[in-house]
The first five atom37 places (N, CA, C, CB, O) and aatype in JSON, in Angstrom:
{
  "aatype": [12, 14, 7, 1, 12, 14, 1, 14, 1, 11, 7, 9, 1, 15, 19, 0, 10, 1, 7, 0, 9, 9, 0, 6, 15, 10, 10, 19, 7, 13, 19, 10, 3, 5, 9, 14, 10, 16, 19, 16, 1, 10, 15, 1, 16, 0, 9, 16, 3, 14, 0, 14, 0, 5, 14, 0, 19, 17, 16, 10, 10, 6, 13, 6, 0, 6, 14, 15, 8, 0, 3, 0, 10, 15, 1, 8, 10, 15, 15, 7, 10, 0, 15, 14, 7, 17, 18, 0, 2, 10, 3, 15, 7, 0, 6, 19, 17, 19, 9, 13, 14, 7, 1, 19, 13, 8, 18, 3, 1, 0, 3, 0, 15, 0, 1, 19, 6, 19, 15, 2, 18, 0, 8, 0, 0, 7, 19, 14, 3, 3, 5, 4, 3, 17],
  "atom_mask": [
    [1, 1, 1, 1, 1],
    [1, 1, 1, 1, 1],
    [1, 1, 1, 0, 1],
    [1, 1, 1, 1, 1],
    [1, 1, 1, 1, 1],
    [1, 1, 1, 1, 1],
    [1, 1, 1, 1, 1],
    [1, 1, 1, 1, 1],
    [1, 1, 1, 1, 1],
    [1, 1, 1, 1, 1],
    [1, 1, 1, 0, 1],
    [1, 1, 1, 1, 1],
    [1, 1, 1, 1, 1],
    [1, 1, 1, 1, 1],
    [1, 1, 1, 1, 1],
    [1, 1, 1, 1, 1],
    [1, 1, 1, 1, 1],
    [1, 1, 1, 1, 1],
    [1, 1, 1, 0, 1],
    [1, 1, 1, 1, 1],
    [1, 1, 1, 1, 1],
    [1, 1, 1, 1, 1],
    [1, 1, 1, 1, 1],
    [1, 1, 1, 1, 1],
    [1, 1, 1, 1, 1],
    [1, 1, 1, 1, 1],
    [1, 1, 1, 1, 1],
    [1, 1, 1, 1, 1],
    [1, 1, 1, 0, 1],
    [1, 1, 1, 1, 1],
    [1, 1, 1, 1, 1],
    [1, 1, 1, 1, 1],
    [1, 1, 1, 1, 1],
    [1, 1, 1, 1, 1],
    [1, 1, 1, 1, 1],
    [1, 1, 1, 1, 1],
    [1, 1, 1, 1, 1],
    [1, 1, 1, 1, 1],
    [1, 1, 1, 1, 1],
    [1, 1, 1, 1, 1],
    [1, 1, 1, 1, 1],
    [1, 1, 1, 1, 1],
    [1, 1, 1, 1, 1],
    [1, 1, 1, 1, 1],
    [1, 1, 1, 1, 1],
    [1, 1, 1, 1, 1],
    [1, 1, 1, 1, 1],
    [1, 1, 1, 1, 1],
    [1, 1, 1, 1, 1],
    [1, 1, 1, 1, 1],
    [1, 1, 1, 1, 1],
    [1, 1, 1, 1, 1],
    [1, 1, 1, 1, 1],
    [1, 1, 1, 1, 1],
    [1, 1, 1, 1, 1],
    [1, 1, 1, 1, 1],
    [1, 1, 1, 1, 1],
    [1, 1, 1, 1, 1],
    [1, 1, 1, 1, 1],
    [1, 1, 1, 1, 1],
    [1, 1, 1, 1, 1],
    [1, 1, 1, 1, 1],
    [1, 1, 1, 1, 1],
    [1, 1, 1, 1, 1],
    [1, 1, 1, 1, 1],
    [1, 1, 1, 1, 1],
    [1, 1, 1, 1, 1],
    [1, 1, 1, 1, 1],
    [1, 1, 1, 1, 1],
    [1, 1, 1, 1, 1],
    [1, 1, 1, 1, 1],
    [1, 1, 1, 1, 1],
    [1, 1, 1, 1, 1],
    [1, 1, 1, 1, 1],
    [1, 1, 1, 1, 1],
    [1, 1, 1, 1, 1],
    [1, 1, 1, 1, 1],
    [1, 1, 1, 1, 1],
    [1, 1, 1, 1, 1],
    [1, 1, 1, 0, 1],
    [1, 1, 1, 1, 1],
    [1, 1, 1, 1, 1],
    [1, 1, 1, 1, 1],
    [1, 1, 1, 1, 1],
    [1, 1, 1, 0, 1],
    [1, 1, 1, 1, 1],
    [1, 1, 1, 1, 1],
    [1, 1, 1, 1, 1],
    [1, 1, 1, 1, 1],
    [1, 1, 1, 1, 1],
    [1, 1, 1, 1, 1],
    [1, 1, 1, 1, 1],
    [1, 1, 1, 0, 1],
    [1, 1, 1, 1, 1],
    [1, 1, 1, 1, 1],
    [1, 1, 1, 1, 1],
    [1, 1, 1, 1, 1],
    [1, 1, 1, 1, 1],
    [1, 1, 1, 1, 1],
    [1, 1, 1, 1, 1],
    [1, 1, 1, 1, 1],
    [1, 1, 1, 0, 1],
    [1, 1, 1, 1, 1],
    [1, 1, 1, 1, 1],
    [1, 1, 1, 1, 1],
    [1, 1, 1, 1, 1],
    [1, 1, 1, 1, 1],
    [1, 1, 1, 1, 1],
    [1, 1, 1, 1, 1],
    [1, 1, 1, 1, 1],
    [1, 1, 1, 1, 1],
    [1, 1, 1, 1, 1],
    [1, 1, 1, 1, 1],
    [1, 1, 1, 1, 1],
    [1, 1, 1, 1, 1],
    [1, 1, 1, 1, 1],
    [1, 1, 1, 1, 1],
    [1, 1, 1, 1, 1],
    [1, 1, 1, 1, 1],
    [1, 1, 1, 1, 1],
    [1, 1, 1, 1, 1],
    [1, 1, 1, 1, 1],
    [1, 1, 1, 1, 1],
    [1, 1, 1, 1, 1],
    [1, 1, 1, 1, 1],
    [1, 1, 1, 0, 1],
    [1, 1, 1, 1, 1],
    [1, 1, 1, 1, 1],
    [1, 1, 1, 1, 1],
    [1, 1, 1, 1, 1],
    [1, 1, 1, 1, 1],
    [1, 1, 1, 1, 1],
    [1, 1, 1, 1, 1],
    [1, 1, 1, 1, 1]
  ],
  "atom_positions": [
    [[-236.02, -97.65, -113.99], [-237.89, -97.9, -114.89], [-237.7, -96.42, -115.61], [-239.94, -97.96, -113.43], [-237.51, -95.23, -115.35]],
    [[-237.91, -97.45, -116.8], [-238.04, -96.46, -117.59], [-238.84, -94.96, -117.91], [-238.2, -97.05, -118.23], [-239.93, -94.94, -117.34]],
    [[-238.57, -93.79, -118.61], [-238.83, -92.45, -118.21], [-238.53, -91.73, -117.05], [0.0, 0.0, 0.0], [-239.09, -90.76, -116.54]],
    [[-237.37, -92.5, -116.68], [-236.83, -92.48, -115.04], [-235.48, -91.1, -115.24], [-235.94, -94.57, -114.4], [-234.38, -91.64, -115.24]],
    [[-235.42, -90.19, -115.34], [-234.01, -89.7, -115.22], [-233.08, -90.36, -114.52], [-233.96, -88.56, -114.72], [-233.64, -91.06, -113.68]],
    [[-231.5, -90.51, -114.45], [-230.71, -91.08, -113.28], [-230.69, -89.57, -113.01], [-229.17, -92.11, -113.46], [-230.96, -88.75, -113.89]],
    [[-230.33, -89.22, -111.72], [-229.93, -88.61, -110.49], [-228.4, -88.97, -110.35], [-230.84, -89.14, -109.25], [-227.86, -90.05, -110.12]],
    [[-227.63, -87.11, -110.66], [-226.3, -87.62, -110.9], [-225.76, -87.66, -109.37], [-225.37, -86.61, -112.0], [-226.24, -87.52, -108.24]],
    [[-224.58, -87.9, -109.91], [-223.76, -89.2, -108.51], [-223.63, -87.69, -107.46], [-221.33, -90.36, -109.1], [-224.06, -86.59, -107.79]],
    [[-222.86, -88.05, -106.0], [-223.04, -87.32, -105.37], [-221.7, -86.97, -105.34], [-223.74, -87.6, -104.42], [-220.94, -87.92, -105.13]],
    [[-220.79, -85.0, -105.6], [-220.31, -84.85, -104.94], [-219.85, -84.2, -106.56], [0.0, 0.0, 0.0], [-219.04, -83.27, -106.62]],
    [[-220.56, -84.87, -107.96], [-220.56, -84.43, -109.27], [-221.18, -83.99, -109.65], [-220.48, -84.89, -109.97], [-222.4, -84.06, -109.55]],
    [[-220.05, -82.86, -110.7], [-220.92, -81.71, -110.91], [-220.36, -81.13, -112.2], [-220.92, -80.64, -109.64], [-219.29, -81.48, -112.71]],
    [[-221.19, -80.2, -112.69], [-220.8, -80.3, -114.55], [-219.61, -78.5, -113.97], [-223.14, -79.91, -116.39], [-220.09, -77.73, -113.13]],
    [[-218.55, -78.29, -114.46], [-217.79, -77.04, -113.83], [-217.28, -76.26, -115.17], [-216.36, -77.53, -112.72], [-216.17, -76.51, -115.65]],
    [[-217.72, -75.77, -115.47], [-216.74, -74.91, -117.03], [-216.09, -73.7, -116.48], [-217.91, -74.17, -118.6], [-216.14, -72.62, -117.07]],
    [[-215.37, -73.91, -115.12], [-214.6, -72.33, -115.62], [-212.95, -73.13, -114.48], [-215.87, -70.02, -114.65], [-212.9, -73.46, -113.3]],
    [[-212.35, -73.14, -115.12], [-211.33, -73.77, -114.49], [-209.92, -72.84, -114.55], [-211.18, -75.16, -115.17], [-209.72, -72.17, -115.56]],
    [[-208.81, -72.79, -113.27], [-207.9, -72.09, -113.1], [-206.92, -72.67, -112.54], [0.0, 0.0, 0.0], [-206.87, -73.85, -112.21]],
    [[-205.69, -71.48, -112.34], [-204.59, -72.08, -111.4], [-203.56, -70.56, -110.45], [-203.37, -73.2, -112.72], [-203.01, -69.46, -110.58]],
    [[-203.75, -71.13, -109.97], [-202.81, -69.66, -109.06], [-201.8, -70.23, -108.69], [-203.44, -68.86, -107.58], [-201.99, -71.41, -108.41]],
    [[-200.87, -69.89, -108.57], [-199.42, -70.56, -107.82], [-199.0, -69.11, -106.61], [-197.72, -70.89, -109.43], [-198.68, -67.92, -106.68]],
    [[-199.25, -70.15, -105.6], [-199.09, -69.97, -104.41], [-197.58, -68.8, -104.06], [-199.05, -71.51, -103.88], [-197.68, -67.82, -103.32]],
    [[-196.87, -69.01, -104.46], [-195.66, -68.01, -103.68], [-195.98, -66.85, -105.21], [-193.38, -68.99, -103.42], [-195.02, -66.14, -105.51]],
    [[-196.88, -66.76, -105.81], [-197.18, -65.34, -106.34], [-198.07, -64.62, -106.04], [-197.34, -65.25, -107.41], [-198.41, -63.77, -106.86]],
    [[-198.93, -64.76, -104.4], [-199.52, -64.02, -103.41], [-198.74, -62.97, -102.95], [-199.87, -64.78, -102.41], [-197.67, -62.57, -103.42]],
    [[-199.26, -62.6, -102.11], [-199.45, -61.43, -101.13], [-199.9, -62.01, -99.98], [-200.42, -60.31, -101.56], [-200.95, -62.59, -99.7]],
    [[-198.17, -61.56, -98.93], [-198.04, -62.56, -97.98], [-200.13, -61.85, -97.1], [-195.95, -62.3, -96.76], [-200.55, -60.83, -97.64]],
    [[-200.93, -62.4, -96.09], [-201.72, -62.25, -96.04], [-203.16, -62.73, -96.46], [0.0, 0.0, 0.0], [-204.26, -63.11, -96.05]],
    [[-202.38, -62.45, -97.55], [-204.18, -62.47, -98.97], [-205.31, -64.02, -98.41], [-203.31, -63.18, -101.69], [-205.12, -65.21, -98.2]],
    [[-206.15, -63.33, -98.37], [-206.9, -64.22, -98.16], [-208.1, -65.31, -98.77], [-207.12, -63.72, -97.57], [-208.89, -65.4, -97.83]],
    [[-208.66, -66.27, -100.02], [-209.78, -65.96, -100.2], [-210.6, -67.28, -99.43], [-209.98, -65.64, -101.72], [-210.32, -68.45, -99.16]],
    [[-211.66, -66.48, -99.27], [-212.75, -67.24, -98.68], [-214.15, -67.13, -98.96], [-212.7, -67.07, -97.5], [-215.01, -67.67, -98.27]],
    [[-214.38, -66.45, -99.94], [-216.12, -65.65, -100.34], [-216.02, -66.9, -101.53], [-216.32, -63.27, -101.13], [-217.07, -67.53, -101.59]],
    [[-215.16, -67.29, -102.32], [-215.86, -67.51, -103.75], [-215.47, -69.32, -102.97], [-214.86, -66.66, -105.76], [-214.79, -69.57, -101.98]],
    [[-216.08, -70.1, -103.73], [-215.9, -71.4, -103.5], [-215.04, -71.76, -104.8], [-217.3, -72.19, -103.28], [-215.26, -71.41, -105.96]],
    [[-213.71, -72.76, -104.18], [-213.26, -73.55, -105.8], [-213.39, -74.71, -104.76], [-211.37, -73.23, -106.92], [-213.72, -75.05, -103.62]],
    [[-212.69, -75.25, -106.47], [-212.27, -76.67, -105.95], [-211.32, -77.43, -106.26], [-213.04, -77.43, -106.1], [-210.94, -77.72, -107.39]],
    [[-210.87, -77.78, -105.18], [-209.22, -77.9, -105.99], [-208.68, -79.41, -106.55], [-207.89, -77.43, -104.74], [-208.68, -80.37, -105.78]],
    [[-208.16, -79.57, -108.1], [-208.2, -80.38, -108.84], [-206.81, -81.2, -108.88], [-208.64, -79.79, -109.92], [-206.59, -82.4, -109.07]],
    [[-206.14, -80.32, -108.68], [-204.59, -80.58, -109.09], [-203.91, -79.81, -107.39], [-203.99, -79.44, -111.03], [-204.53, -79.04, -106.66]],
    [[-202.51, -80.37, -107.19], [-202.09, -79.64, -106.18], [-199.99, -79.72, -106.43], [-202.94, -80.47, -104.56], [-199.47, -80.71, -105.91]],
    [[-199.52, -79.24, -106.79], [-197.64, -79.82, -107.22], [-197.19, -78.6, -106.98], [-197.04, -80.44, -109.08], [-197.74, -77.57, -106.59]],
    [[-195.7, -78.95, -107.37], [-194.59, -78.63, -106.76], [-193.5, -78.68, -107.55], [-194.41, -79.31, -105.75], [-192.94, -79.76, -107.72]],
    [[-193.13, -77.75, -108.04], [-192.02, -77.96, -109.34], [-191.28, -76.83, -109.81], [-192.71, -78.43, -110.65], [-191.71, -75.71, -110.09]],
    [[-190.44, -77.14, -109.85], [-188.57, -76.35, -110.21], [-189.06, -76.71, -111.49], [-186.58, -77.21, -109.54], [-189.41, -77.66, -112.19]],
    [[-188.75, -74.35, -111.43], [-188.54, -73.84, -112.93], [-187.6, -73.69, -113.17], [-188.98, -72.85, -113.39], [-186.83, -73.26, -112.31]],
    [[-187.17, -73.94, -114.39], [-185.92, -73.98, -115.25], [-185.21, -72.28, -115.47], [-186.46, -74.72, -116.88], [-184.07, -71.84, -115.57]],
    [[-186.73, -71.6, -115.48], [-185.66, -69.83, -115.8], [-186.99, -69.38, -115.04], [-185.19, -68.84, -118.04], [-188.11, -69.39, -115.56]],
    [[-186.77, -69.09, -114.07], [-187.94, -67.96, -113.25], [-187.28, -66.97, -113.95], [-188.04, -67.7, -111.29], [-186.31, -67.02, -114.71]],
    [[-188.38, -65.5, -113.32], [-188.14, -63.71, -113.74], [-187.13, -63.48, -112.55], [-189.84, -62.39, -113.61], [-186.71, -64.35, -111.79]],
    [[-186.96, -62.67, -112.55], [-185.81, -62.06, -111.56], [-186.17, -62.37, -109.73], [-185.79, -60.11, -111.9], [-185.49, -62.91, -108.85]],
    [[-187.77, -61.64, -109.71], [-188.59, -61.64, -108.88], [-188.64, -62.99, -108.33], [-189.69, -61.16, -109.36], [-188.51, -63.01, -107.1]],
    [[-188.78, -64.18, -108.92], [-189.54, -65.09, -108.84], [-188.85, -66.45, -107.7], [-189.8, -65.4, -110.37], [-188.04, -65.85, -107.0]],
    [[-188.86, -67.32, -107.45], [-188.94, -68.59, -106.73], [-188.48, -69.21, -107.91], [-190.37, -69.12, -106.07], [-188.72, -68.9, -109.08]],
    [[-187.24, -70.79, -107.12], [-187.27, -71.35, -108.4], [-187.9, -72.72, -108.24], [-185.86, -71.4, -109.04], [-187.53, -73.72, -108.85]],
    [[-189.06, -72.66, -107.2], [-189.62, -73.7, -107.23], [-190.55, -72.49, -106.65], [-189.11, -75.15, -106.61], [-190.47, -71.41, -106.07]],
    [[-191.55, -73.46, -107.24], [-193.6, -73.19, -106.98], [-194.12, -74.47, -107.2], [-194.65, -71.99, -108.33], [-193.97, -75.51, -107.84]],
    [[-195.14, -73.61, -105.96], [-196.1, -74.23, -105.22], [-197.9, -74.17, -106.43], [-196.09, -73.17, -103.47], [-198.69, -73.23, -106.42]],
    [[-198.0, -75.14, -107.07], [-199.36, -74.31, -107.99], [-200.54, -75.27, -107.76], [-199.1, -74.14, -109.97], [-200.56, -76.4, -107.26]],
    [[-201.34, -74.63, -108.18], [-202.56, -74.97, -107.24], [-203.99, -75.16, -108.21], [-202.77, -73.57, -106.04], [-204.77, -74.21, -108.28]],
    [[-204.27, -76.32, -108.88], [-205.08, -76.05, -110.01], [-206.72, -76.43, -109.21], [-204.53, -77.17, -111.52], [-206.74, -76.98, -108.11]],
    [[-207.72, -76.13, -109.75], [-208.55, -75.3, -108.99], [-210.03, -75.26, -110.74], [-207.35, -73.34, -108.3], [-209.83, -75.05, -111.94]],
    [[-211.16, -75.53, -110.05], [-212.51, -75.46, -110.65], [-212.76, -74.64, -109.29], [-213.48, -77.01, -111.09], [-212.33, -74.53, -108.14]],
    [[-214.4, -73.8, -110.76], [-216.26, -73.38, -109.49], [-216.6, -72.8, -111.02], [-216.33, -71.54, -107.38], [-216.03, -72.59, -112.1]],
    [[-217.4, -72.71, -110.63], [-218.62, -72.0, -111.21], [-218.33, -71.36, -111.96], [-219.37, -71.3, -110.57], [-217.25, -70.81, -111.8]],
    [[-219.07, -71.08, -113.16], [-218.36, -69.85, -114.16], [-219.04, -68.42, -114.0], [-218.53, -70.25, -115.9], [-218.8, -67.46, -114.74]],
    [[-220.11, -68.41, -112.7], [-220.47, -66.93, -112.58], [-219.78, -67.26, -111.36], [-222.12, -66.22, -112.64], [-220.5, -67.89, -110.58]],
    [[-218.79, -67.06, -111.01], [-217.36, -66.34, -109.73], [-216.92, -66.15, -110.64], [-216.26, -67.13, -108.5], [-215.95, -65.55, -110.18]],
    [[-216.7, -66.12, -112.03], [-215.48, -65.6, -112.73], [-214.8, -64.48, -112.74], [-215.61, -65.65, -113.71], [-213.62, -64.4, -113.07]],
    [[-215.98, -62.96, -112.15], [-215.07, -62.2, -112.25], [-214.9, -61.35, -111.14], [-215.2, -61.63, -113.27], [-214.15, -60.4, -110.92]],
    [[-215.93, -62.04, -110.39], [-215.78, -61.99, -108.97], [-213.89, -62.78, -108.09], [-217.4, -63.02, -108.51], [-213.17, -62.18, -107.29]],
    [[-213.68, -64.31, -108.74], [-212.4, -64.64, -108.26], [-211.44, -63.4, -109.19], [-212.03, -66.46, -108.61], [-210.41, -62.89, -108.75]],
    [[-212.06, -63.08, -110.54], [-210.4, -62.66, -110.88], [-210.5, -60.95, -110.03], [-209.93, -62.54, -113.21], [-209.67, -60.48, -109.25]],
    [[-211.48, -60.48, -110.4], [-210.46, -58.96, -108.96], [-210.44, -59.52, -108.01], [-211.19, -57.24, -108.32], [-209.46, -59.11, -107.4]],
    [[-210.98, -60.31, -107.4], [-210.13, -60.66, -105.6], [-208.54, -61.23, -105.84], [-211.14, -62.34, -104.48], [-207.65, -60.82, -105.09]],
    [[-208.27, -62.18, -106.92], [-207.59, -62.47, -107.29], [-205.92, -61.8, -107.97], [-208.37, -62.89, -107.67], [-204.82, -62.3, -108.24]],
    [[-206.59, -60.32, -108.02], [-206.0, -59.09, -108.95], [-205.65, -58.63, -107.9], [-206.86, -58.09, -109.95], [-204.53, -58.14, -108.09]],
    [[-206.08, -58.44, -106.46], [-206.18, -57.76, -105.11], [-205.33, -57.75, -104.74], [-206.83, -58.08, -104.2], [-204.77, -56.82, -104.17]],
    [[-204.76, -59.3, -105.06], [-203.57, -60.04, -104.58], [-202.55, -60.67, -105.13], [0.0, 0.0, 0.0], [-201.84, -61.03, -104.18]],
    [[-202.05, -61.02, -106.14], [-200.75, -61.18, -106.75], [-200.09, -60.07, -106.21], [-200.71, -61.23, -108.29], [-200.31, -58.89, -105.95]],
    [[-198.7, -61.35, -106.12], [-197.71, -60.1, -105.85], [-197.15, -59.37, -107.64], [-196.03, -60.91, -104.74], [-197.55, -59.58, -108.78]],
    [[-196.17, -58.58, -107.1], [-195.77, -57.83, -108.45], [-194.04, -57.9, -108.16], [-196.55, -55.95, -108.61], [-193.53, -58.3, -107.11]],
    [[-193.53, -57.56, -108.99], [-194.08, -57.47, -110.84], [-193.61, -59.52, -110.67], [-192.45, -55.87, -112.61], [-193.09, -60.25, -109.83]],
    [[-194.58, -59.71, -112.85], [-193.87, -60.85, -113.1], [-195.33, -61.95, -112.92], [0.0, 0.0, 0.0], [-195.62, -62.72, -113.83]],
    [[-195.99, -61.88, -111.88], [-196.85, -62.85, -112.4], [-198.09, -62.49, -112.24], [-196.68, -64.04, -111.89], [-198.36, -61.43, -111.7]],
    [[-199.08, -63.38, -112.72], [-200.6, -63.91, -112.47], [-201.13, -64.9, -112.43], [-201.31, -63.63, -113.07], [-200.46, -65.93, -112.31]],
    [[-202.31, -64.94, -112.49], [-203.83, -65.76, -112.8], [-204.11, -65.9, -114.32], [-205.23, -64.87, -112.15], [-204.14, -65.27, -115.37]],
    [[-204.31, -67.25, -113.7], [-204.79, -66.85, -115.03], [-206.31, -68.36, -115.29], [-203.02, -66.9, -116.42], [-206.16, -69.51, -114.9]],
    [[-207.64, -67.79, -116.06], [-209.13, -68.7, -115.66], [-209.72, -68.73, -116.62], [-210.18, -68.22, -114.63], [-209.99, -67.66, -117.16]],
    [[-210.23, -70.14, -117.31], [-211.23, -70.47, -119.13], [-212.35, -70.9, -118.38], [-210.6, -72.06, -120.6], [-212.89, -71.29, -117.34]],
    [[-212.34, -70.51, -119.84], [-214.42, -70.92, -119.64], [-214.38, -71.96, -121.29], [-216.13, -68.59, -119.91], [-215.32, -72.12, -122.06]],
    [[-213.04, -72.5, -121.4], [-213.55, -72.88, -122.48], [-213.42, -71.97, -124.04], [0.0, 0.0, 0.0], [-212.69, -72.28, -124.98]],
    [[-214.09, -71.09, -123.98], [-214.71, -69.82, -124.43], [-213.61, -68.58, -124.55], [-215.91, -69.44, -123.36], [-212.91, -67.95, -125.34]],
    [[-214.03, -68.72, -123.04], [-213.3, -67.14, -123.09], [-212.02, -67.56, -121.88], [-214.68, -65.47, -122.42], [-211.71, -68.52, -121.17]],
    [[-211.68, -66.56, -122.08], [-210.05, -66.42, -120.71], [-209.84, -64.86, -120.43], [-208.02, -67.09, -121.55], [-209.78, -63.81, -121.07]],
    [[-209.75, -65.47, -118.67], [-209.29, -64.22, -117.76], [-207.63, -64.62, -117.42], [-210.39, -64.07, -116.1], [-207.2, -65.6, -116.81]],
    [[-206.8, -63.35, -118.15], [-205.97, -63.5, -117.27], [-205.27, -62.53, -116.23], [-205.29, -63.95, -117.87], [-206.0, -61.56, -116.36]],
    [[-204.83, -62.36, -115.79], [-204.83, -61.87, -113.88], [-203.51, -61.3, -113.41], [-205.04, -63.36, -112.67], [-202.51, -61.9, -113.02]],
    [[-203.71, -60.1, -113.53], [-202.45, -59.39, -112.87], [-203.06, -58.66, -111.72], [-201.61, -58.3, -113.89], [-204.27, -58.49, -111.59]],
    [[-202.04, -58.21, -110.81], [-201.46, -57.12, -110.33], [-202.61, -55.85, -110.22], [-200.22, -56.83, -111.28], [-201.97, -54.8, -110.32]],
    [[-204.02, -55.55, -110.07], [-204.09, -54.53, -110.42], [-205.06, -54.53, -111.8], [0.0, 0.0, 0.0], [-206.06, -53.83, -111.97]],
    [[-204.31, -55.82, -113.04], [-205.67, -55.52, -114.03], [-205.52, -56.7, -114.91], [-205.71, -53.93, -115.02], [-204.5, -57.27, -115.29]],
    [[-207.16, -57.01, -115.2], [-208.03, -58.28, -115.58], [-208.11, -57.83, -116.53], [-209.28, -58.79, -114.98], [-208.51, -56.68, -116.73]],
    [[-207.66, -58.88, -117.6], [-208.12, -58.89, -119.35], [-209.34, -59.79, -119.22], [-206.79, -59.68, -120.64], [-209.81, -60.3, -118.2]],
    [[-209.58, -59.85, -119.97], [-210.95, -61.13, -120.38], [-211.17, -60.44, -121.56], [-212.65, -61.33, -119.28], [-211.46, -59.28, -121.84]],
    [[-210.82, -62.09, -122.57], [-211.59, -61.4, -124.36], [-211.94, -63.65, -124.17], [-209.58, -60.25, -126.63], [-211.78, -64.52, -123.31]],
    [[-212.43, -63.54, -125.49], [-212.71, -64.7, -126.13], [-211.91, -64.85, -126.97], [-213.81, -64.84, -126.6], [-211.45, -64.2, -127.91]],
    [[-211.72, -66.52, -126.22], [-210.03, -67.41, -126.95], [-210.12, -66.45, -128.29], [-210.14, -69.78, -127.53], [-209.52, -65.41, -128.56]],
    [[-211.19, -67.26, -129.09], [-211.18, -66.92, -130.54], [-210.45, -65.68, -131.13], [-212.5, -66.77, -130.9], [-209.93, -65.7, -132.24]],
    [[-210.46, -64.12, -129.91], [-209.8, -63.11, -130.28], [-208.48, -62.93, -130.47], [-210.08, -62.42, -129.69], [-207.79, -62.73, -129.47]],
    [[-208.04, -62.95, -131.39], [-206.16, -63.41, -131.95], [-205.45, -62.3, -131.51], [-205.71, -63.55, -133.92], [-204.34, -62.51, -131.03]],
    [[-206.12, -60.48, -131.61], [-205.35, -59.44, -131.32], [-206.01, -59.57, -129.53], [-205.66, -57.86, -132.45], [-205.0, -59.78, -128.86]],
    [[-206.88, -59.54, -128.85], [-206.69, -59.22, -127.45], [-205.88, -60.47, -126.75], [-208.18, -58.95, -126.74], [-206.08, -60.31, -125.55]],
    [[-205.03, -61.7, -126.94], [-204.36, -62.41, -126.77], [-202.6, -61.23, -126.82], [-204.84, -63.65, -127.83], [-201.91, -60.59, -126.03]],
    [[-202.61, -61.48, -127.95], [-201.67, -60.17, -128.46], [-201.39, -58.58, -127.84], [-202.25, -59.85, -129.75], [-200.28, -58.07, -128.02]],
    [[-202.29, -57.96, -127.22], [-202.3, -57.49, -126.04], [-202.04, -58.01, -124.98], [-203.1, -57.11, -125.87], [-200.84, -57.9, -124.72]],
    [[-202.65, -58.59, -124.19], [-202.54, -60.08, -123.01], [-200.87, -59.6, -122.93], [-202.98, -62.32, -123.86], [-200.25, -58.88, -122.15]],
    [[-200.51, -60.4, -124.17], [-199.02, -60.7, -124.3], [-198.01, -59.92, -123.72], [-198.67, -60.71, -125.55], [-197.15, -60.24, -122.9]],
    [[-198.33, -58.53, -124.42], [-197.62, -57.59, -124.75], [-197.28, -56.94, -123.32], [-198.31, -56.75, -125.8], [-196.18, -56.61, -122.87]],
    [[-199.08, -56.84, -122.51], [-198.99, -56.26, -120.95], [-198.02, -57.37, -120.26], [-200.71, -56.17, -120.06], [-196.91, -57.09, -119.8]],
    [[-198.54, -58.51, -120.25], [-196.9, -59.43, -119.79], [-195.75, -59.32, -119.61], [-196.46, -60.15, -120.35], [-194.93, -59.41, -118.7]],
    [[-195.82, -59.08, -120.78], [-193.91, -59.36, -121.04], [-193.74, -57.85, -120.29], [-193.01, -59.48, -123.31], [-192.69, -57.66, -119.67]],
    [[-194.74, -56.78, -120.33], [-194.36, -55.2, -119.68], [-193.94, -55.48, -118.3], [-195.74, -54.0, -119.6], [-193.19, -54.75, -117.64]],
    [[-194.31, -56.26, -118.01], [-195.12, -57.09, -116.52], [-194.23, -57.59, -115.84], [-196.17, -58.4, -116.71], [-194.15, -57.82, -114.63]],
    [[-193.13, -57.86, -117.19], [-191.7, -58.65, -116.06], [-191.99, -60.24, -116.33], [0.0, 0.0, 0.0], [-190.96, -60.91, -116.23]],
    [[-193.26, -61.06, -116.67], [-194.13, -62.1, -117.53], [-192.45, -62.43, -118.19], [-195.77, -61.33, -118.85], [-191.66, -61.49, -118.29]],
    [[-192.05, -63.85, -118.61], [-191.1, -64.21, -119.22], [-192.04, -64.74, -120.38], [-190.12, -65.1, -118.45], [-193.21, -65.1, -120.23]],
    [[-191.33, -64.72, -121.55], [-192.02, -65.29, -122.49], [-192.72, -66.88, -122.3], [-191.09, -65.21, -123.54], [-193.87, -67.05, -122.69]],
    [[-192.14, -67.73, -121.85], [-192.24, -69.22, -121.15], [-193.27, -69.3, -120.79], [-191.46, -69.63, -120.05], [-194.1, -70.2, -120.91]],
    [[-193.28, -68.06, -120.18], [-194.46, -68.82, -118.56], [-196.02, -68.2, -119.69], [-194.21, -67.33, -115.91], [-197.1, -68.4, -119.14]],
    [[-196.07, -67.83, -120.51], [-196.88, -66.71, -121.08], [-197.83, -67.95, -122.26], [-195.64, -65.16, -121.97], [-197.85, -68.08, -123.49]],
    [[-198.68, -68.81, -120.88], [-199.29, -70.02, -121.71], [-200.64, -70.22, -121.01], [-198.31, -71.51, -121.67], [-201.11, -71.21, -120.46]],
    [[-201.19, -68.89, -121.22], [-203.37, -68.88, -121.03], [-202.98, -69.25, -123.37], [-204.84, -65.76, -120.13], [-203.93, -69.38, -124.14]]
  ]
}
């Protein structure tokens, strides 16, 4: 009918926040159940050059969430990541969150100096260069 707006299909929603978590990076007992996530991909992959504290096979959980959950999600993940050498990341296109055990970096993607600061922190935390891919 003319003038009538189409209704969105069920199950389709606009999500601007994307992230990834490596299951092996999480502390035993960590639970994430208060922040709704939509799993977009689950995969297992062999790592050719893991850091000393990392296993050679990872389970990668890629997800989407509402942008309004970014800060709460990053804080919660920060409390559940193992140390050393692990991180998780979130991305809204224009903004980046890089999450380490006990520390969260949030910056505008265009801010090159902020990315360098996070990379320096990651290296000091034991993250290999080739894993700094946020």
